[in-house]
C-alpha positions as CSV (number, residue, x, y, z in Angstrom):
1,X,200.5,159.7,53.0
2,X,197.7,161.9,53.8
3,X,199.6,164.1,56.2
4,X,202.7,164.7,54.0
5,X,200.0,165.8,51.1
6,X,198.6,168.3,54.0
7,X,201.8,169.3,54.7
8,X,202.6,170.4,51.2
9,X,199.4,172.0,50.5
10,X,199.9,174.3,53.4
11,X,203.3,174.9,52.5
12,X,202.1,176.1,49.1
13,X,199.5,178.3,50.4
14,X,201.6,179.7,53.4
15,X,204.1,180.3,50.3
16,X,201.9,182.3,48.2
17,X,200.3,183.9,51.3
18,X,203.9,185.3,52.3
19,X,204.9,186.4,48.5
20,X,201.5,188.3,47.9
21,X,202.2,190.1,51.3
22,X,205.7,191.2,50.3
23,X,204.5,193.0,47.5
24,X,204.9,190.6,44.7
25,X,201.5,189.0,42.9
26,X,200.5,186.2,44.2
27,X,201.0,182.6,41.9
28,X,197.2,182.0,42.2
29,X,194.1,183.5,42.5
30,X,191.9,183.8,45.6
31,X,189.5,180.6,44.7
32,X,192.3,178.6,43.9
33,X,194.2,179.4,47.2
34,X,190.7,178.7,49.0
35,X,190.8,175.2,47.0
36,X,194.2,174.6,48.3
37,X,193.6,175.4,51.4
38,X,190.2,173.1,51.6
39,X,192.6,170.1,50.1
40,X,195.1,170.6,52.9
41,X,192.2,170.1,55.3
42,X,190.4,167.4,53.9
43,X,193.5,165.8,53.3
44,X,194.4,166.5,57.2
45,X,191.1,165.1,58.0
46,X,191.8,161.9,55.9
47,X,194.8,161.3,58.1
48,X,193.4,161.8,61.3
49,X,190.4,159.4,60.3
50,X,193.0,157.0,59.1
51,X,195.2,157.2,62.1
52,X,191.8,156.5,64.3
53,X,191.1,153.5,62.4
54,X,194.5,152.4,62.5
55,X,194.7,152.7,66.4
56,X,191.1,151.1,67.1
57,X,192.2,148.4,64.7
58,X,195.7,148.0,66.9
59,X,193.2,147.6,70.3
60,X,190.5,145.2,68.7
61,X,193.8,143.0,68.1
62,X,195.3,143.1,71.3
63,X,192.2,141.8,72.9
């Protein structure tokens, strides 16, 4: 779930950057853009930590 959220937030950030680069005004301000990118990074980090915890739990269950 965290990886899906990170992907969606990163897609929103990328879409905003592309629209701004084309020449139209971006959807969100710079601060909001930073918050979206930070949220994507946090969601990705949470996903990594959840996956590591799950793998460690699987290793402990195999013993």
